[in-house]
C-alpha positions as CSV (number, residue, x, y, z in Angstrom):
1,M,0.0,0.0,0.0
2,S,1.3,3.4,-0.9
3,E,1.5,6.5,1.4
4,R,-1.6,8.6,1.5
5,G,-1.6,11.1,-1.4
6,K,1.3,9.5,-3.1
7,V,0.6,8.4,-6.7
8,E,2.6,5.5,-8.0
9,P,3.0,4.9,-11.7
10,S,1.2,1.9,-13.1
11,E,4.0,1.3,-15.5
12,P,7.8,1.9,-15.3
13,V,8.8,5.3,-16.5
14,H,11.5,5.4,-19.2
15,P,14.6,7.1,-17.9
16,L,14.6,9.5,-20.9
17,V,11.1,10.7,-19.9
18,V,12.4,11.5,-16.4
19,K,15.4,13.2,-17.9
20,R,13.2,15.3,-20.3
21,H,11.0,16.4,-17.5
22,R,14.1,17.4,-15.4
23,L,15.7,19.3,-18.2
24,L,12.4,21.1,-19.1
25,S,11.9,22.0,-15.4
26,E,15.5,23.3,-15.1
27,W,15.2,25.3,-18.4
28,S,11.9,26.9,-17.3
29,Y,13.3,27.8,-13.9
30,E,16.5,29.4,-15.4
31,F,14.5,31.2,-18.0
32,C,12.0,32.7,-15.5
33,A,14.9,33.7,-13.2
34,K,16.8,35.3,-16.1
35,Y,13.8,37.5,-17.1
36,G,12.2,38.0,-13.7
37,V,8.9,36.3,-14.6
38,D,6.8,33.7,-12.8
39,Y,5.9,31.8,-16.0
40,P,7.4,31.7,-19.5
41,D,4.1,33.0,-21.0
42,E,4.6,36.3,-19.1
43,A,7.7,37.0,-21.2
44,T,7.9,39.3,-24.2
45,P,7.5,37.7,-27.7
46,A,11.3,37.8,-28.3
47,Q,11.9,36.1,-24.9
48,E,9.2,33.6,-25.7
49,A,11.0,32.7,-28.9
50,E,14.1,32.1,-26.9
51,Y,12.2,29.9,-24.5
52,D,10.6,27.9,-27.3
53,A,14.0,27.4,-28.9
54,G,15.3,26.0,-25.6
55,V,12.4,23.6,-25.3
56,K,12.9,22.4,-28.9
57,A,16.6,21.8,-28.3
58,I,15.7,19.7,-25.2
59,Y,13.2,17.6,-27.2
60,S,15.7,17.2,-30.0
61,R,18.4,16.1,-27.6
62,I,16.0,13.5,-26.0
63,R,14.9,12.2,-29.4
64,E,18.6,11.8,-30.4
65,E,19.4,9.9,-27.2
66,F,16.3,7.7,-27.7
67,A,17.3,6.9,-31.3
68,A,20.8,6.0,-30.2
69,E,19.4,3.8,-27.5
70,E,17.1,2.1,-30.0
71,E,20.0,1.6,-32.4
72,V,22.1,-0.1,-29.7
73,A,19.2,-2.3,-28.6
74,G,18.6,-3.3,-32.3
75,R,22.2,-4.5,-32.6
76,G,21.9,-6.6,-29.5
77,D,24.8,-5.0,-27.7
């Protein structure tokens, strides 16, 4: 039985999903601190473009890592 209020995942979570969430959280925190806003959508359009580019870079990085992982798994290493 789990602790009250604690939600346990029904399936294992892939480590790259955890990494993606951590990187997005860190990027959002750094961005908001840099521009003195509480949420990225409070930034100016130019700043939002910078935020969106950072998010896209994170997703690209995770996709590359996943593809590399799949390639290794496909070779049976």
